[in-house]
C-alpha positions as CSV (number, residue, x, y, z in Angstrom):
1,X,-7.5,8.1,-1.3
2,X,-5.4,4.7,-0.6
3,X,-4.6,4.1,-4.1
4,X,-4.8,5.2,-7.7
5,X,-5.4,3.0,-10.6
6,X,-4.2,4.0,-14.0
7,X,-5.3,2.5,-17.2
8,X,-2.7,2.3,-19.6
9,X,-3.5,2.9,-23.2
10,X,-5.2,6.0,-24.0
11,X,-4.7,7.2,-20.4
12,X,-0.8,7.1,-19.6
13,X,0.0,7.3,-23.2
14,X,-1.6,6.6,-26.4
15,X,-0.7,5.1,-29.9
16,X,-0.7,8.0,-32.9
17,X,-4.0,6.2,-34.2
18,X,-7.7,7.0,-33.3
19,X,-7.5,10.8,-33.1
20,X,-11.0,12.4,-32.6
21,X,-10.2,14.8,-35.6
22,X,-9.6,11.9,-38.1
23,X,-12.8,10.0,-36.9
24,X,-14.9,13.4,-37.4
25,X,-13.5,13.8,-41.1
26,X,-14.0,10.1,-41.7
27,X,-17.8,10.5,-40.6
28,X,-18.2,13.5,-42.6
29,X,-16.8,11.6,-46.0
30,X,-19.1,8.7,-45.1
31,X,-21.9,10.8,-45.0
32,X,-21.2,12.2,-48.1
33,X,-20.4,9.1,-49.8
34,X,-23.9,7.2,-48.2
35,X,-26.3,10.4,-48.1
36,X,-29.0,7.6,-47.7
37,X,-27.6,6.6,-44.5
38,X,-27.5,8.4,-41.1
39,X,-23.8,8.2,-39.2
40,X,-25.2,9.9,-36.4
41,X,-23.9,13.0,-34.8
42,X,-20.0,13.3,-34.0
43,X,-20.4,12.4,-30.8
44,X,-22.4,9.2,-31.8
45,X,-19.8,8.3,-34.2
46,X,-16.8,8.7,-31.8
47,X,-18.1,6.7,-29.0
48,X,-19.3,3.8,-31.1
49,X,-15.7,3.8,-32.5
50,X,-14.3,4.0,-29.3
51,X,-16.9,1.1,-27.8
52,X,-15.8,-1.1,-31.0
53,X,-12.1,-0.4,-30.3
54,X,-12.2,-1.5,-26.7
55,X,-14.3,-4.3,-27.1
56,X,-12.2,-5.8,-30.4
57,X,-8.9,-5.4,-28.3
58,X,-10.4,-6.8,-25.2
59,X,-11.8,-9.8,-27.5
60,X,-8.1,-10.4,-29.2
61,X,-6.3,-10.4,-25.7
62,X,-8.8,-13.5,-24.8
63,X,-8.0,-15.2,-27.8
64,X,-11.7,-14.8,-28.9
65,X,-10.8,-12.5,-32.0
66,X,-8.0,-14.7,-34.0
67,X,-6.3,-11.9,-36.1
68,X,-2.9,-10.6,-36.5
69,X,-2.5,-6.8,-35.1
70,X,-3.5,-5.2,-38.6
71,X,-6.2,-7.4,-38.8
72,X,-8.1,-6.1,-35.8
73,X,-7.6,-2.6,-36.6
74,X,-9.2,-3.3,-39.7
75,X,-12.0,-5.4,-38.0
76,X,-12.8,-2.2,-36.1
77,X,-13.7,-0.2,-38.7
78,X,-15.4,-2.9,-40.3
79,X,-17.6,-3.5,-37.5
80,X,-18.1,0.4,-37.1
81,X,-19.3,0.8,-40.7
82,X,-21.8,-2.0,-40.4
83,X,-23.0,-0.5,-37.3
84,X,-24.1,2.7,-39.4
85,X,-25.8,0.4,-41.9
86,X,-23.1,-0.1,-44.6
87,X,-23.6,-3.3,-46.5
88,X,-20.8,-5.9,-45.2
89,X,-19.6,-6.0,-49.2
90,X,-18.6,-2.5,-49.2
91,X,-17.5,-2.2,-45.6
92,X,-14.7,-5.2,-46.1
93,X,-13.1,-2.5,-48.6
94,X,-13.8,0.5,-47.1
95,X,-12.3,-0.7,-43.8
96,X,-9.1,-1.3,-45.2
97,X,-9.1,2.2,-47.2
98,X,-10.1,3.9,-43.6
99,X,-7.3,2.1,-41.7
100,X,-4.5,2.8,-44.3
101,X,-5.8,6.5,-44.1
102,X,-5.7,6.4,-40.2
103,X,-2.1,4.9,-40.1
104,X,-0.7,7.3,-42.6
105,X,-2.2,10.2,-40.6
106,X,-1.6,8.9,-37.3
107,X,1.2,6.4,-37.3
108,X,1.0,3.7,-34.6
109,X,3.7,4.6,-32.1
110,X,3.1,5.0,-28.6
111,X,4.1,8.2,-27.0
112,X,3.6,9.3,-23.4
113,X,0.8,11.6,-22.2
114,X,1.8,15.1,-22.0
115,X,2.8,15.8,-18.5
116,X,2.8,12.0,-17.6
117,X,5.8,12.2,-15.3
118,X,4.6,15.1,-13.4
119,X,1.3,13.6,-12.6
120,X,2.7,10.4,-11.4
121,X,5.3,12.1,-9.4
122,X,2.1,14.0,-7.6
123,X,0.5,10.6,-7.0
124,X,3.7,9.2,-5.4
125,X,3.7,12.5,-3.0
126,X,0.3,11.5,-1.9
127,X,1.6,8.5,-0.4
128,X,-0.7,5.8,-2.1
129,X,-0.2,2.8,-3.8
130,X,-0.1,3.2,-7.9
131,X,-1.0,0.4,-10.2
132,X,-1.3,-0.2,-13.8
133,X,-4.4,-1.9,-15.0
134,X,-4.3,-2.9,-18.7
135,X,-6.2,-5.3,-21.0
136,X,-3.0,-5.2,-23.2
137,X,-0.5,-8.1,-23.5
138,X,2.2,-8.0,-20.6
139,X,5.1,-8.5,-23.2
140,X,3.7,-5.6,-25.2
141,X,2.7,-3.1,-22.5
142,X,6.0,-3.3,-20.0
143,X,8.4,-2.3,-22.4
144,X,6.3,1.1,-23.3
145,X,6.4,2.1,-19.4
146,X,10.6,0.8,-19.3
147,X,11.2,3.0,-22.3
148,X,9.6,6.2,-21.2
149,X,10.8,5.6,-17.6
150,X,7.3,5.1,-16.0
151,X,7.8,1.5,-14.7
152,X,9.4,2.2,-11.0
153,X,6.4,4.5,-10.1
154,X,4.2,1.8,-9.8
155,X,3.4,-0.6,-6.9
156,X,1.8,-3.4,-9.2
157,X,1.1,-4.1,-12.7
158,X,-2.4,-5.7,-13.8
159,X,-2.6,-7.8,-16.9
160,X,-5.7,-9.5,-18.1
161,X,-3.7,-12.1,-19.9
162,X,-1.8,-12.8,-16.3
163,X,-5.0,-13.1,-14.4
164,X,-7.6,-14.5,-16.7
165,X,-9.9,-11.6,-16.6
166,X,-10.4,-8.5,-18.3
167,X,-11.7,-5.0,-17.7
168,X,-14.6,-4.5,-17.4
169,X,-15.3,-7.7,-15.2
170,X,-15.7,-7.0,-11.7
171,X,-13.3,-9.9,-11.0
172,X,-10.2,-7.9,-12.7
173,X,-11.1,-5.0,-10.4
174,X,-11.5,-7.1,-7.3
175,X,-8.0,-8.9,-8.2
176,X,-6.5,-5.1,-8.3
177,X,-8.3,-4.3,-5.0
178,X,-6.9,-7.3,-3.2
179,X,-3.1,-6.2,-4.5
180,X,-4.0,-2.9,-3.1
181,X,-5.2,-4.1,-0.1
182,X,-7.8,-1.6,-0.1
183,X,-11.7,-1.3,-0.5
184,X,-13.1,0.3,-3.7
185,X,-14.3,3.6,-2.1
186,X,-10.5,4.4,-1.2
187,X,-9.6,4.1,-4.7
188,X,-9.4,6.6,-7.6
189,X,-9.6,5.1,-11.2
190,X,-8.2,7.2,-14.0
191,X,-8.8,5.9,-17.7
192,X,-10.3,7.3,-21.2
193,X,-12.9,4.2,-21.6
194,X,-16.6,4.7,-20.3
195,X,-17.0,1.2,-20.9
196,X,-13.9,-0.5,-19.4
197,X,-12.6,2.1,-16.8
198,X,-15.4,4.4,-15.7
199,X,-18.4,2.5,-15.9
200,X,-17.0,-0.4,-13.7
201,X,-15.3,2.4,-11.2
202,X,-19.0,3.6,-10.8
203,X,-20.4,0.4,-10.1
204,X,-17.9,-0.8,-7.7
205,X,-17.9,2.4,-5.6
206,X,-14.4,4.0,-6.7
207,X,-13.9,7.7,-7.4
208,X,-13.1,8.0,-11.0
209,X,-11.7,10.4,-13.5
210,X,-12.5,10.1,-16.9
211,X,-9.5,11.4,-19.6
212,X,-12.1,12.3,-22.2
213,X,-9.6,12.4,-25.3
214,X,-12.6,14.1,-27.5
215,X,-13.2,17.2,-25.3
216,X,-12.0,19.7,-27.7
217,X,-14.6,18.6,-30.1
218,X,-17.2,17.3,-27.7
219,X,-16.8,19.3,-24.4
220,X,-16.4,17.6,-21.2
221,X,-19.2,14.7,-20.4
222,X,-19.2,15.7,-16.2
223,X,-17.8,17.2,-13.1
224,X,-15.2,14.3,-12.9
225,X,-13.6,14.3,-16.5
226,X,-10.7,16.4,-17.7
227,X,-9.3,16.8,-21.4
228,X,-5.8,15.7,-20.7
229,X,-3.9,13.6,-18.0
230,X,-2.0,16.6,-16.7
231,X,-5.5,18.0,-15.8
232,X,-5.9,15.3,-13.0
233,X,-4.3,16.5,-10.1
234,X,-6.0,19.8,-10.4
235,X,-9.4,17.9,-10.6
236,X,-8.9,15.3,-7.9
237,X,-7.7,18.0,-5.5
238,X,-11.1,19.7,-6.1
239,X,-13.1,16.5,-5.6
240,X,-11.2,15.6,-2.5
241,X,-11.1,18.6,-0.9
C-alpha cells in the first residue's frame, strides 16, 4: 500500500440530509399513497436514491444540469419518484414536499465523520500518500476540510472541475494515480458510492473499502465494506495482513 484515496462527501464527512432512516420512511409512505405501484424493497429504494443523487450532482458539477443547489435536490427526488412510476405531474409536487421534509429532519450542514481525525492520523502513520477525490467544486470542498482541521493531512486534492474529468471516469482516477506516483494495485480507495468510488476501484484493480452507510438497515454488502469510516483501520489491517 503506497497511497490511500479518500472520497469526501459521504466518507470523510456528510451533509445532514439523505439518511437511510428518512428514505425508508419515505418509501413506506409512498407505498401507502400509491398502493397500485411498487417501490421495491428498502434496499432497492435506497440504492436507487444514492445512484440518482450521485449522478445528479456529477451532472451539476459538469454544468450539464443547470439548476440552483436547492433545485438539484428537488430534481433528485423527482427522478426517484419517476423511476418508481409516479406520474411526472404528481412527482413534481411530491418532490418539493419530500425535499422540504428531508431538510427539516436532516439539516444540510456538513459534519466530519465520527473518528475521522483518528483514521487520518492512522493513515499518515502508514507512511503513504493521502489524496482526496471529489466531484464537488473546489471552492465548496476546501473550506469543509479547513474548517475541521483536515486539510493538512492530504498530499493532493483532486477536484473534477479542476481537471476536466469526474468520477467514475477512469481518466479521473488515472490523474489521481499520476499524482500519487503509484500503480492502481498499490492504492486503497475508500468511499461511500458504489458507482463513483467502488466500481471504478474494482475495475482498475485497486483495493477498496466501501463505507456503506445503510449497513444498520441492510447489513454489510461484502467483506470489504464497513458501516463507518472509523472502522476502516481494522478492516484494512485484516485485508492487508
